[in-house]
Structures are given as C-alpha cells and as structure tokens.
DSSP file (Angstrom, degrees, kcal/mol; ACC not computed):
  #  RESIDUE AA STRUCTURE BP1 BP2  ACC     N-H-->O    O-->H-N    N-H-->O    O-->H-N    TCO  KAPPA ALPHA  PHI   PSI    X-CA   Y-CA   Z-CA
    1    1 A M     >        0   0    0      0, 0.0     4,-2.2     0, 0.0     5,-0.2   0.000 360.0 360.0 360.0 -39.9  -52.8  -57.2  -74.4
    2    2 A A  H  >  +     0   0    0      1,-0.2     4,-2.4     2,-0.2     5,-0.1   0.863 360.0  53.4 -64.7 -34.7  -49.0  -57.6  -74.3
    3    3 A L  H  > S+     0   0    0      2,-0.2     4,-2.6     1,-0.2    -1,-0.2   0.902 108.2  49.6 -66.3 -41.0  -49.5  -61.3  -74.9
    4    4 A D  H  > S+     0   0    0      2,-0.2     4,-2.4     1,-0.2    -2,-0.2   0.906 111.9  48.7 -62.9 -41.6  -51.6  -60.6  -78.0
    5    5 A L  H  X S+     0   0    0     -4,-2.2     4,-2.5     2,-0.2    -2,-0.2   0.915 111.6  49.3 -64.0 -43.6  -49.0  -58.2  -79.3
    6    6 A K  H  X S+     0   0    0     -4,-2.4     4,-2.4     1,-0.2    -2,-0.2   0.909 112.6  47.4 -63.1 -42.5  -46.2  -60.7  -78.7
    7    7 A Q  H  X S+     0   0    0     -4,-2.6     4,-2.4     2,-0.2    -1,-0.2   0.886 111.4  51.6 -66.4 -38.3  -48.2  -63.4  -80.5
    8    8 A G  H  X S+     0   0    0     -4,-2.4     4,-2.1     2,-0.2    -2,-0.2   0.916 111.7  46.0 -63.9 -43.3  -49.0  -61.0  -83.4
    9    9 A I  H  X S+     0   0    0     -4,-2.5     4,-2.5     2,-0.2    -2,-0.2   0.910 111.6  52.5 -65.1 -42.0  -45.3  -60.2  -83.8
   10   10 A S  H  X S+     0   0    0     -4,-2.4     4,-2.2     1,-0.2    -2,-0.2   0.898 109.0  49.9 -61.4 -41.4  -44.3  -63.8  -83.6
   11   11 A K  H  X S+     0   0    0     -4,-2.4     4,-2.4     2,-0.2    -1,-0.2   0.918 111.0  48.9 -62.8 -43.5  -46.8  -64.7  -86.3
   12   12 A Q  H  X S+     0   0    0     -4,-2.1     4,-2.5     2,-0.2    -2,-0.2   0.893 110.8  50.0 -65.3 -39.8  -45.5  -62.0  -88.6
   13   13 A I  H  X S+     0   0    0     -4,-2.5     4,-2.6     2,-0.2    -1,-0.2   0.908 110.4  50.6 -64.4 -41.2  -41.9  -63.1  -88.0
   14   14 A T  H  X S+     0   0    0     -4,-2.2     4,-2.5     2,-0.2    -2,-0.2   0.912 110.4  49.7 -62.2 -42.6  -42.9  -66.6  -88.8
   15   15 A K  H  X S+     0   0    0     -4,-2.4     4,-2.9     2,-0.2     5,-0.2   0.921 111.0  49.0 -62.3 -43.9  -44.6  -65.4  -92.0
   16   16 A I  H  X S+     0   0    0     -4,-2.5     4,-2.6     1,-0.2     5,-0.2   0.926 112.0  48.6 -62.6 -44.5  -41.5  -63.5  -93.0
   17   17 A N  H  X S+     0   0    0     -4,-2.6     4,-2.5     2,-0.2    -1,-0.2   0.911 113.0  47.9 -61.6 -42.3  -39.3  -66.5  -92.4
   18   18 A M  H  X S+     0   0    0     -4,-2.5     4,-2.6     2,-0.2    -2,-0.2   0.923 113.0  47.4 -64.4 -45.2  -41.6  -68.7  -94.4
   19   19 A K  H  X S+     0   0    0     -4,-2.9     4,-2.6     2,-0.2    -2,-0.2   0.898 113.0  48.9 -65.2 -39.8  -41.8  -66.3  -97.3
   20   20 A T  H  X S+     0   0    0     -4,-2.6     4,-2.4    -5,-0.2    -2,-0.2   0.930 112.4  47.9 -64.7 -45.4  -38.0  -65.8  -97.3
   21   21 A S  H  X S+     0   0    0     -4,-2.5     4,-2.4    -5,-0.2    -2,-0.2   0.914 113.7  47.5 -60.8 -43.8  -37.4  -69.5  -97.2
   22   22 A S  H  X S+     0   0    0     -4,-2.6     4,-3.0     2,-0.2     5,-0.2   0.899 110.0  52.7 -64.6 -41.6  -39.9  -70.1 -100.0
   23   23 A F  H  X S+     0   0    0     -4,-2.6     4,-2.3     2,-0.2    -2,-0.2   0.922 111.4  46.2 -60.9 -44.7  -38.4  -67.3 -102.1
   24   24 A L  H  X S+     0   0    0     -4,-2.4     4,-2.2     2,-0.2    -2,-0.2   0.913 114.0  48.1 -65.4 -42.6  -34.9  -68.8 -101.8
   25   25 A E  H  X S+     0   0    0     -4,-2.4     4,-2.3     2,-0.2    -2,-0.2   0.914 111.6  50.1 -64.5 -42.6  -36.2  -72.3 -102.6
   26   26 A E  H  X S+     0   0    0     -4,-3.0     4,-2.6     1,-0.2    -2,-0.2   0.912 111.4  48.3 -62.6 -42.6  -38.1  -71.0 -105.6
   27   27 A N  H  X S+     0   0    0     -4,-2.3     4,-2.4    -5,-0.2    -1,-0.2   0.866 109.0  53.8 -67.2 -35.0  -35.1  -69.1 -106.9
   28   28 A K  H  X S+     0   0    0     -4,-2.2     4,-2.2     2,-0.2    -2,-0.2   0.924 111.2  46.0 -62.4 -43.9  -32.9  -72.2 -106.5
   29   29 A I  H  X S+     0   0    0     -4,-2.3     4,-2.6     2,-0.2    -2,-0.2   0.915 112.1  50.5 -65.1 -43.7  -35.4  -74.2 -108.6
   30   30 A K  H  X S+     0   0    0     -4,-2.6     4,-2.4     1,-0.2    -1,-0.2   0.889 110.3  50.1 -62.6 -38.9  -35.6  -71.5 -111.2
   31   31 A T  H  X S+     0   0    0     -4,-2.4     4,-2.2     2,-0.2    -1,-0.2   0.915 110.9  49.0 -65.1 -42.2  -31.8  -71.4 -111.4
   32   32 A Y  H  X S+     0   0    0     -4,-2.2     4,-2.5     2,-0.2    -2,-0.2   0.908 110.7  50.4 -63.7 -41.9  -31.7  -75.2 -111.8
   33   33 A I  H  X S+     0   0    0     -4,-2.6     4,-2.7     2,-0.2    -2,-0.2   0.914 109.6  51.0 -61.4 -43.2  -34.3  -75.1 -114.5
   34   34 A A  H  X S+     0   0    0     -4,-2.4     4,-2.2     2,-0.2    -1,-0.2   0.894 110.1  50.0 -61.6 -39.7  -32.3  -72.4 -116.4
   35   35 A T  H  X S+     0   0    0     -4,-2.2     4,-2.5     2,-0.2    -2,-0.2   0.920 111.1  48.7 -63.8 -44.0  -29.2  -74.6 -116.1
   36   36 A L  H  X S+     0   0    0     -4,-2.5     4,-2.5     1,-0.2    -2,-0.2   0.907 110.6  50.8 -62.8 -41.8  -31.1  -77.6 -117.5
   37   37 A E  H  X S+     0   0    0     -4,-2.7     4,-2.2     2,-0.2    -1,-0.2   0.892 110.5  49.3 -63.8 -39.0  -32.5  -75.5 -120.4
   38   38 A N  H  X S+     0   0    0     -4,-2.2     4,-2.4     2,-0.2    -2,-0.2   0.910 110.2  51.0 -65.1 -42.2  -29.0  -74.3 -121.2
   39   39 A D  H  X S+     0   0    0     -4,-2.5     4,-2.6     2,-0.2    -2,-0.2   0.912 109.6  50.5 -60.1 -42.8  -27.8  -77.9 -121.1
   40   40 A I  H  X S+     0   0    0     -4,-2.5     4,-2.5     2,-0.2    -2,-0.2   0.917 109.3  51.0 -61.5 -43.9  -30.6  -78.9 -123.5
   41   41 A H  H  X S+     0   0    0     -4,-2.2     4,-2.2     1,-0.2    -2,-0.2   0.931 111.6  47.3 -59.5 -46.0  -29.6  -76.0 -125.9
   42   42 A E  H  X S+     0   0    0     -4,-2.4     4,-2.5     1,-0.2    -2,-0.2   0.898 111.4  50.9 -63.6 -40.9  -26.0  -77.2 -125.9
   43   43 A L  H  X S+     0   0    0     -4,-2.6     4,-2.8     2,-0.2    -1,-0.2   0.887 109.2  51.0 -64.8 -38.5  -27.0  -80.8 -126.5
   44   44 A K  H  X S+     0   0    0     -4,-2.5     4,-2.5     2,-0.2    -1,-0.2   0.906 110.5  48.8 -65.6 -40.7  -29.2  -79.8 -129.4
   45   45 A L  H  X S+     0   0    0     -4,-2.2     4,-2.7     2,-0.2    -2,-0.2   0.927 112.5  48.5 -62.3 -43.8  -26.3  -77.8 -130.9
   46   46 A K  H  X S+     0   0    0     -4,-2.5     4,-2.7     2,-0.2    -2,-0.2   0.912 112.0  48.8 -62.8 -42.9  -24.0  -80.8 -130.4
   47   47 A A  H  X S+     0   0    0     -4,-2.8     4,-3.0     2,-0.2    -1,-0.2   0.904 112.1  49.6 -64.1 -40.8  -26.6  -83.2 -132.0
   48   48 A G  H  X S+     0   0    0     -4,-2.5     4,-2.6     2,-0.2    -2,-0.2   0.926 112.4  46.5 -63.8 -44.8  -27.0  -80.8 -134.9
   49   49 A D  H  X S+     0   0    0     -4,-2.7     4,-2.5     2,-0.2    -2,-0.2   0.927 115.6  45.8 -62.7 -45.1  -23.3  -80.5 -135.5
   50   50 A L  H  X S+     0   0    0     -4,-2.7     4,-2.5     2,-0.2     5,-0.2   0.923 113.2  49.8 -64.6 -44.4  -22.8  -84.2 -135.3
   51   51 A G  H  X S+     0   0    0     -4,-3.0     4,-2.4    -5,-0.2    -2,-0.2   0.913 112.5  47.1 -60.8 -43.5  -25.8  -84.9 -137.5
   52   52 A Y  H  X S+     0   0    0     -4,-2.6     4,-3.1     2,-0.2    -1,-0.2   0.914 110.8  51.8 -65.6 -41.9  -24.5  -82.5 -140.1
   53   53 A A  H  X S+     0   0    0     -4,-2.5     4,-1.7     1,-0.2     6,-0.2   0.914 112.2  46.3 -61.5 -42.5  -21.0  -83.9 -140.0
   54   54 A M  H  X>S+     0   0    0     -4,-2.5     5,-2.4     2,-0.2     4,-0.5   0.918 113.8  48.8 -65.6 -42.0  -22.3  -87.4 -140.5
   55   55 A W  H ><5S+     0   0    0     -4,-2.4     3,-1.1     1,-0.2    -2,-0.2   0.918 109.7  51.7 -62.7 -43.7  -24.6  -86.3 -143.4
   56   56 A A  H 3<5S+     0   0    0     -4,-3.1    -1,-0.2     1,-0.3    -2,-0.2   0.842 110.6  48.5 -63.4 -33.2  -21.7  -84.4 -145.0
   57   57 A D  H 3<5S-     0   0    0     -4,-1.7    -1,-0.3    -5,-0.2    -2,-0.2   0.526 113.4-120.3 -82.8  -5.6  -19.5  -87.5 -144.9
   58   58 A G  T <<5S+     0   0    0     -3,-1.1    -3,-0.2    -4,-0.5    -2,-0.1   0.689  87.7 105.5  75.0  17.9  -22.4  -89.6 -146.3
   59   59 A K      < +     0   0    0     -5,-2.4     2,-0.4    -6,-0.2    -4,-0.2  -0.438  45.2 173.2-126.5  57.2  -22.4  -91.8 -143.2
   60   60 A F        +     0   0    0     -5,-0.2     2,-0.5    -6,-0.1    -9,-0.1  -0.545   3.6 178.2 -73.2 122.8  -25.5  -90.7 -141.3
   61   61 A D    >>  -     0   0    0     -2,-0.4     3,-1.3     1,-0.1     4,-0.6  -0.936  20.1-166.1-131.6 107.8  -26.1  -93.0 -138.4
   62   62 A V  H >> S+     0   0    0     -2,-0.5     4,-1.6     1,-0.3     3,-1.0   0.797  86.2  70.5 -62.7 -29.0  -29.0  -92.2 -136.1
   63   63 A A  H 34 S+     0   0    0      1,-0.3    -1,-0.3     2,-0.2    -2,-0.0   0.810  94.4  55.2 -60.6 -29.5  -27.6  -94.6 -133.5
   64   64 A Q  H <4 S+     0   0    0     -3,-1.3     4,-0.3     1,-0.2    -1,-0.3   0.766 110.5  45.6 -74.1 -24.0  -24.8  -92.1 -132.8
   65   65 A L  H XX S+     0   0    0     -3,-1.0     4,-2.1    -4,-0.6     3,-0.7   0.717  91.7  83.1 -88.2 -23.1  -27.4  -89.4 -132.1
   66   66 A A  H 3X S+     0   0    0     -4,-1.6     4,-2.7     1,-0.2     5,-0.2   0.852  86.5  53.9 -54.3 -42.5  -29.7  -91.5 -129.9
   67   67 A P  H 3> S+     0   0    0      0, 0.0     4,-2.1     0, 0.0    -1,-0.2   0.891 109.9  48.5 -62.0 -36.2  -27.6  -90.9 -126.7
   68   68 A L  H <> S+     0   0    0     -3,-0.7     4,-2.2    -4,-0.3    -2,-0.2   0.919 112.3  48.0 -66.9 -42.5  -27.8  -87.2 -127.1
   69   69 A Y  H  X S+     0   0    0     -4,-2.1     4,-2.4     2,-0.2    -1,-0.2   0.886 110.8  51.8 -65.0 -38.4  -31.6  -87.3 -127.7
   70   70 A T  H  X S+     0   0    0     -4,-2.7     4,-2.2    -5,-0.2    -1,-0.2   0.907 110.0  49.0 -63.6 -42.0  -32.0  -89.6 -124.6
   71   71 A E  H  X S+     0   0    0     -4,-2.1     4,-2.1     2,-0.2    -2,-0.2   0.886 110.2  51.2 -65.6 -39.0  -30.0  -87.1 -122.5
   72   72 A I  H  X S+     0   0    0     -4,-2.2     4,-2.3     2,-0.2    -2,-0.2   0.935 110.4  49.1 -62.1 -46.3  -32.2  -84.2 -123.9
   73   73 A A  H  X S+     0   0    0     -4,-2.4     4,-2.0     1,-0.2    -2,-0.2   0.887 110.0  51.8 -61.7 -39.4  -35.4  -86.1 -123.0
   74   74 A A  H  X S+     0   0    0     -4,-2.2     4,-2.0     1,-0.2    -1,-0.2   0.904 110.3  47.9 -64.7 -41.1  -34.0  -86.8 -119.5
   75   75 A K  H  X S+     0   0    0     -4,-2.1     4,-2.0     2,-0.2    -2,-0.2   0.868 109.6  53.0 -68.5 -36.1  -33.3  -83.1 -118.9
   76   76 A Q  H  X S+     0   0    0     -4,-2.3     4,-1.9     2,-0.2    -1,-0.2   0.881 108.6  50.7 -65.2 -36.7  -36.7  -82.2 -120.2
   77   77 A Q  H  X S+     0   0    0     -4,-2.0     4,-2.2     2,-0.2    -2,-0.2   0.893 107.4  53.3 -66.0 -39.7  -38.2  -84.6 -117.7
   78   78 A Q  H  X S+     0   0    0     -4,-2.0     4,-2.4     1,-0.2    -2,-0.2   0.886 106.6  52.9 -62.0 -38.2  -36.1  -83.0 -114.9
   79   79 A I  H  X S+     0   0    0     -4,-2.0     4,-2.6     2,-0.2    -1,-0.2   0.932 108.2  50.0 -62.6 -44.7  -37.6  -79.6 -115.8
   80   80 A K  H  X S+     0   0    0     -4,-1.9     4,-2.1     1,-0.2    -2,-0.2   0.902 110.9  49.8 -59.7 -41.0  -41.1  -81.0 -115.6
   81   81 A E  H  X S+     0   0    0     -4,-2.2     4,-2.2     2,-0.2    -1,-0.2   0.899 111.2  48.7 -65.3 -40.6  -40.3  -82.4 -112.1
   82   82 A Q  H  X S+     0   0    0     -4,-2.4     4,-2.1     2,-0.2    -2,-0.2   0.890 110.1  51.3 -66.9 -39.2  -38.8  -79.1 -111.0
   83   83 A E  H  X S+     0   0    0     -4,-2.6     4,-1.9     2,-0.2    -1,-0.2   0.891 110.2  49.7 -64.4 -38.6  -41.9  -77.2 -112.2
   84   84 A Q  H  X S+     0   0    0     -4,-2.1     4,-2.5     2,-0.2    -2,-0.2   0.894 108.1  53.7 -65.2 -39.7  -44.1  -79.6 -110.3
   85   85 A E  H  X S+     0   0    0     -4,-2.2     4,-2.3     1,-0.2    -2,-0.2   0.885 106.9  51.7 -62.2 -38.6  -42.0  -79.0 -107.2
   86   86 A M  H  X S+     0   0    0     -4,-2.1     4,-2.1     2,-0.2    -1,-0.2   0.906 109.6  49.7 -64.3 -40.8  -42.5  -75.3 -107.6
   87   87 A K  H  X S+     0   0    0     -4,-1.9     4,-2.2     1,-0.2    -2,-0.2   0.920 111.4  48.5 -63.1 -43.2  -46.3  -75.8 -107.8
   88   88 A E  H  X S+     0   0    0     -4,-2.5     4,-2.6     1,-0.2    -1,-0.2   0.880 109.3  53.2 -64.8 -37.8  -46.2  -78.0 -104.7
   89   89 A L  H  X S+     0   0    0     -4,-2.3     4,-2.4     2,-0.2    -1,-0.2   0.905 108.8  49.7 -62.2 -42.4  -44.1  -75.4 -102.9
   90   90 A A  H  X S+     0   0    0     -4,-2.1     4,-2.1     2,-0.2    -2,-0.2   0.907 111.8  48.0 -64.0 -42.1  -46.7  -72.7 -103.7
   91   91 A I  H  X S+     0   0    0     -4,-2.2     4,-2.2     2,-0.2    -2,-0.2   0.920 111.4  50.5 -64.6 -43.8  -49.5  -74.9 -102.5
   92   92 A K  H  X S+     0   0    0     -4,-2.6     4,-2.9     1,-0.2     5,-0.2   0.916 110.0  50.5 -60.4 -43.5  -47.6  -75.7  -99.3
   93   93 A N  H  X S+     0   0    0     -4,-2.4     4,-2.9     1,-0.2     6,-0.3   0.903 109.0  51.3 -62.3 -41.4  -47.0  -72.0  -98.7
   94   94 A Q  H  X>S+     0   0    0     -4,-2.1     5,-1.9     1,-0.2     4,-0.7   0.894 113.1  45.7 -62.9 -39.4  -50.7  -71.2  -99.2
   95   95 A Q  H  <5S+     0   0    0     -4,-2.2     3,-0.3     3,-0.2    -2,-0.2   0.934 116.5  43.6 -69.3 -45.9  -51.6  -73.8  -96.6
   96   96 A V  H  <5S+     0   0    0     -4,-2.9    -2,-0.2     1,-0.2    -3,-0.2   0.905 119.6  41.4 -67.3 -42.2  -49.0  -72.8  -94.1
   97   97 A L  H  <5S-     0   0    0     -4,-2.9    -1,-0.2    -5,-0.2    -2,-0.2   0.530 108.7-122.3 -86.1  -5.2  -49.6  -69.1  -94.4
   98   98 A G  T  <5 +     0   0    0     -4,-0.7     2,-0.3    -3,-0.3    -3,-0.2   0.825  61.5 144.2  71.4  31.3  -53.4  -69.5  -94.6
   99   99 A Q      < -     0   0    0     -5,-1.9     2,-0.3    -6,-0.3    -1,-0.2  -0.779  44.3-137.6-102.9 146.9  -53.7  -67.8  -97.9
  100  100 A S        -     0   0    0     -2,-0.3     2,-0.2     1,-0.1    -5,-0.0  -0.697  41.4 -88.0 -93.2 156.7  -56.1  -68.7 -100.7
  101  101 A S        -     0   0    0     -2,-0.3    -1,-0.1     1,-0.1   -10,-0.0  -0.459  42.6-134.3 -67.6 131.0  -54.9  -68.8 -104.2
  102  102 A A        -     0   0    0     -2,-0.2     3,-0.1     1,-0.0    -1,-0.1  -0.749  17.1-128.1 -89.1 125.0  -55.3  -65.3 -105.7
  103  103 A P        -     0   0    0      0, 0.0     2,-0.1     0, 0.0    -1,-0.0  -0.366  34.1 -95.1 -68.4 150.4  -56.7  -65.3 -109.2
  104  104 A A        -     0   0    0      1,-0.1     2,-0.7    -2,-0.0    19,-0.1  -0.440  35.8-141.3 -65.3 135.8  -54.8  -63.4 -111.9
  105  105 A V        +     0   0    0     16,-0.3    16,-0.3     1,-0.2    19,-0.1  -0.888  21.6 178.9-104.5 112.3  -56.1  -60.0 -112.3
  106  106 A S  S    S-     0   0    0     -2,-0.7    15,-0.4     1,-0.3    -1,-0.2   0.931  72.6 -27.9 -78.3 -46.3  -56.2  -58.8 -115.9
  107  107 A A        -     0   0    0     13,-0.1    -1,-0.3    21,-0.0     5,-0.1  -0.792  62.7-116.6-168.2 125.7  -57.7  -55.4 -115.1
  108  108 A P     >  -     0   0    0      0, 0.0     4,-2.4     0, 0.0    -3,-0.0  -0.400  36.0-116.6 -61.5 143.8  -59.9  -54.2 -112.4
  109  109 A P  H  > S+     0   0    0      0, 0.0     4,-0.5     0, 0.0     0, 0.0   0.876 112.0  41.7 -53.4 -45.7  -63.3  -53.0 -113.9
  110  110 A A  H >> S+     0   0    0      1,-0.2     4,-0.7     2,-0.2     3,-0.6   0.891 117.1  47.7 -70.9 -37.7  -62.9  -49.4 -112.9
  111  111 A A  H 3> S+     0   0    0      1,-0.2     4,-2.2     2,-0.2     3,-0.4   0.788  96.9  70.7 -75.3 -26.8  -59.2  -49.2 -113.9
  112  112 A S  H 3< S+     0   0    0     -4,-2.4    -1,-0.2     1,-0.2    -2,-0.2   0.774  99.2  49.3 -64.1 -24.4  -59.6  -50.8 -117.2
  113  113 A Q  H << S+     0   0    0     -3,-0.6    -1,-0.2    -4,-0.5    -2,-0.2   0.801 121.4  31.8 -83.6 -28.6  -61.4  -47.8 -118.6
  114  114 A S  H  < S+     0   0    0     -4,-0.7    -2,-0.2    -3,-0.4    -1,-0.1   0.528  93.1 105.1-107.4  -6.6  -58.9  -45.2 -117.4
  115  115 A A  S  < S-     0   0    0     -4,-2.2     3,-0.1    -5,-0.1     4,-0.0  -0.517  73.3-114.0 -78.2 140.7  -55.6  -47.1 -117.6
  116  116 A P    >   -     0   0    0      0, 0.0     3,-1.6     0, 0.0    -1,-0.1  -0.297  45.5 -81.5 -67.6 157.9  -53.2  -46.4 -120.4
  117  117 A A  T 3  S+     0   0    0      1,-0.2     3,-0.1     3,-0.0     0, 0.0  -0.298 117.0  28.1 -59.4 141.3  -52.5  -49.0 -123.0
  118  118 A G  T 3  S+     0   0    0      1,-0.3    -1,-0.2    -3,-0.1     2,-0.1   0.392  83.3 147.7  87.3  -2.6  -49.9  -51.6 -121.9
  119  119 A T    <   -     0   0    0     -3,-1.6     2,-0.4    11,-0.1    -1,-0.3  -0.431  34.5-152.3 -67.4 137.9  -50.7  -51.2 -118.2
  120  120 A I  E     -A  129   0A   0      9,-3.0     9,-3.6    -2,-0.1     2,-0.5  -0.903   3.0-145.8-111.9 141.5  -50.3  -54.4 -116.2
  121  121 A F  E     -A  128   0A   0    -15,-0.4   -16,-0.3    -2,-0.4     7,-0.2  -0.914  23.2-112.6-111.0 134.4  -52.3  -55.1 -113.1
  122  122 A C     >  -     0   0    0      5,-2.3     4,-1.1    -2,-0.5    21,-0.1  -0.370  14.2-146.3 -63.3 133.3  -50.9  -57.0 -110.2
  123  123 A S  T  4 S+     0   0    0     19,-0.2    -1,-0.1     1,-0.2   -17,-0.1   0.663  96.6  47.3 -74.9 -15.6  -52.5  -60.4 -109.6
  124  124 A K  T  4 S+     0   0    0    -19,-0.1    -1,-0.2     3,-0.1    -2,-0.0   0.895 133.1   5.1 -92.0 -47.2  -52.0  -60.1 -105.9
  125  125 A C  T  4 S-     0   0    0      2,-0.1    -2,-0.1   -20,-0.1    -4,-0.0   0.551  89.6-120.3-119.3 -10.6  -53.2  -56.6 -105.0
  126  126 A G     <  +     0   0    0     -4,-1.1    -3,-0.1     1,-0.2     2,-0.1   0.522  53.3 158.9  84.9   5.2  -54.7  -55.2 -108.3
  127  127 A E        -     0   0    0     -6,-0.1    -5,-2.3     1,-0.1     2,-0.4  -0.364  44.3-118.8 -63.9 138.7  -52.3  -52.2 -108.5
  128  128 A A  E     -A  121   0A   0     -7,-0.2     2,-0.3    -2,-0.1    -7,-0.2  -0.678  37.4-175.6 -79.1 129.3  -51.8  -50.7 -112.0
  129  129 A C  E     -A  120   0A   0     -9,-3.6    -9,-3.0    -2,-0.4     7,-0.1  -0.934  27.5 -99.8-127.9 150.2  -48.2  -51.0 -113.1
  130  130 A G    >   -     0   0    0     -2,-0.3     3,-1.3   -11,-0.2   -12,-0.1  -0.127  37.9-104.5 -64.8 164.5  -46.4  -49.7 -116.2
  131  131 A P  T 3  S+     0   0    0      0, 0.0    -1,-0.1     0, 0.0   -13,-0.1   0.763 117.5  47.0 -65.5 -27.1  -45.7  -51.9 -119.2
  132  132 A G  T 3  S+     0   0    0    -12,-0.0     2,-0.3     2,-0.0    -2,-0.1   0.353  86.3 113.1 -96.7   7.7  -42.0  -52.3 -118.5
  133  133 A V    <   -     0   0    0     -3,-1.3     3,-0.1     1,-0.1    -4,-0.1  -0.614  42.2-173.4 -86.8 136.8  -42.3  -53.0 -114.8
  134  134 A N  S    S+     0   0    0     -2,-0.3     9,-3.5     1,-0.2    10,-1.0   0.695  71.2  39.1 -98.9 -24.1  -41.4  -56.5 -113.5
  135  135 A F  B    S-B  142   0B   0      7,-0.3     7,-0.2     8,-0.2    -1,-0.2  -0.965  89.8-103.0-130.6 145.8  -42.5  -56.2 -109.9
  136  136 A C     >  -     0   0    0      5,-2.8     4,-1.2    -2,-0.3    -7,-0.1  -0.434  21.5-146.8 -65.7 133.3  -45.6  -54.5 -108.3
  137  137 A K  T  4 S+     0   0    0      1,-0.2    -1,-0.1    -2,-0.1    -8,-0.0   0.678  95.1  46.5 -76.2 -16.3  -44.7  -51.2 -106.7
  138  138 A K  T  4 S+     0   0    0      3,-0.1    -1,-0.2   -11,-0.0    -2,-0.0   0.906 133.0   6.5 -91.0 -48.8  -47.3  -51.6 -104.0
  139  139 A C  T  4 S-     0   0    0      2,-0.1    -2,-0.1   -12,-0.0    -1,-0.0   0.548  91.1-119.3-116.2 -10.0  -46.8  -55.2 -102.8
  140  140 A G     <  +     0   0    0     -4,-1.2    -3,-0.1     1,-0.2     3,-0.1   0.515  54.0 159.0  84.9   4.4  -43.7  -56.4 -104.6
  141  141 A N        -     0   0    0     -6,-0.1    -5,-2.8     1,-0.1     2,-0.4  -0.342  49.0-108.1 -62.1 140.2  -45.4  -59.3 -106.4
  142  142 A K  B     -B  135   0B   0     -7,-0.2    -7,-0.3     1,-0.2   -19,-0.2  -0.567  32.8-173.6 -71.7 126.8  -43.6  -60.5 -109.5
  143  143 A L              0   0    0     -9,-3.5    -8,-0.2    -2,-0.4    -1,-0.2   0.774 360.0 360.0 -92.8 -30.2  -45.5  -59.5 -112.6
  144  144 A R              0   0    0    -10,-1.0    -9,-0.1     0, 0.0    -1,-0.1   0.341 360.0 360.0-124.9 360.0  -43.5  -61.3 -115.3
C-alpha cells in the first residue's frame, strides 16, 4: 500500500512538473508572438510613412517599400510557425499526461436554461463563470 501511495504521489508530481513546464513554454511562445505582432505593426507604420513621403514628393517607388513588406511577410510566417509549435506542445502534453482533447463547452444543457446572459462555461470542467472572468474559478482553465 505504501508503494502504491508513493507511486501515486510520484505521478502527481510528474504531472505538476509537466504542466508547469508546458505553461512556461506556452507563455514564452505567446510573448514571442506578441513581440512579432508589435514588430509587424511598427513595420507597417514605417512603410506607411515612407510610402506617404514618397507620394508627397511625387517620387513613389515601390522598390523602396519591398524590403519592409518582405520583412513583414517573414514575421507573419514566424507567427504561423510559433502557433504550430503551440499546437504541437498541446498534443504532446495530451499524450504524455494521458488526456484526451476536451471539446469546447458552450453551455451545459441544464445550465443553459438557468444561467444569466453573458455567462461563459469552462471548456475543461463545464463550470459557469461570469462574463468578465478570464480563468475558471473551479479548475483554473484559461477562458479567454
């Protein structure tokens, strides 16, 4: 019995470590994506300013804008790669932790009739959460 308890505790510790590691990796990817999106925004502003300045001078030259557009496209591709990496991380976690993918829960049948307007239901546990809530109060799952 003590061996079963020890193995159970060991499994739970492993799960916690895996979830923590995944959480940190996911946040690192999200931060990188946010940085790339900010870079894209800045490049678009720069391209707009440059394009307008050339137009105002009557010397509009698309060739001068092409490097900015190429850089924007490259950053958009990096975002797609990072999003794919997040999907792969989620699949890996499901495999390692032995979880099946949980379908999004729009509203449990019984709760949908009695829940106030704007109520959000957790996709992981089905808990009803208020409209301004970002994380499930029952399981901590991210709602938005």
